C-alpha positions in Angstrom: 269.6 112.7 93.4 268.7 110.8 96.5 271.2 113.0 98.5 269.5 116.2 97.2 266.1 114.9 98.0 267.1 113.7 101.4 268.7 117.2 102.2 265.5 119.0 101.0 263.2 116.8 103.1 265.4 117.1 106.2 265.6 120.9 105.9 261.8 121.1 105.4 261.1 119.0 108.4 263.5 120.9 110.6 262.0 124.3 109.6 258.4 123.2 109.9 259.1 121.6 113.3 260.8 124.8 114.6 257.9 127.0 113.5 255.3 124.6 114.9 256.6 125.0 118.5 257.7 128.6 118.2 255.0 129.9 120.6 255.3 127.1 123.1 252.4 125.2 124.5 249.2 127.2 125.2 247.9 126.6 128.8 244.5 128.0 129.6 243.9 128.2 133.3 240.4 128.8 134.4 240.0 131.3 137.2 237.2 131.0 139.7 234.4 133.6 139.5 234.4 136.0 142.4 230.9 136.7 143.6 230.3 139.4 146.1 227.8 138.3 148.7 225.4 140.6 150.5 225.8 140.7 154.3 223.2 138.5 156.1 222.3 141.3 158.6 221.0 143.8 156.1 217.3 144.3 156.8 216.5 147.3 154.6 214.1 150.2 155.3 210.9 148.8 153.8 210.1 146.3 156.7 210.8 149.1 159.2 208.3 151.4 157.4 205.7 148.7 157.2 206.0 148.0 161.0 205.6 151.8 161.7 202.5 152.1 159.5 200.9 149.0 161.1 201.5 150.4 164.6 200.1 153.8 163.6 197.0 152.2 162.2 196.5 150.1 165.2 197.1 152.8 167.8 195.8 155.9 166.0 192.7 154.4 164.5 189.4 156.3 164.6 186.9 155.8 167.4 184.1 153.2 166.9 181.3 155.4 168.3 179.1 157.2 165.8 177.8 160.1 168.0 179.2 163.5 167.5 181.5 165.1 170.1 180.0 167.4 172.6 180.8 171.1 172.0 181.6 173.2 175.1 180.4 176.7 175.3 183.1 179.3 174.7 184.6 181.0 177.9 183.6 184.6 177.7 
């Protein structure tokens, strides 16, 4: 009976060991994240528009005198 028990235990161990390593070791390699960076020279259009508006306000501003303009008589 010991021979039969020894044969059953040996076959069980060999079958379970073979199925335990059937897939091989699992190695998980972490890949670094790729982050796209914006170029440092991108200004955008908003600052350019703001500069244009400020220049227009400064150069095209209304006159500070309150008297009405003189009207010239029509050439007839």
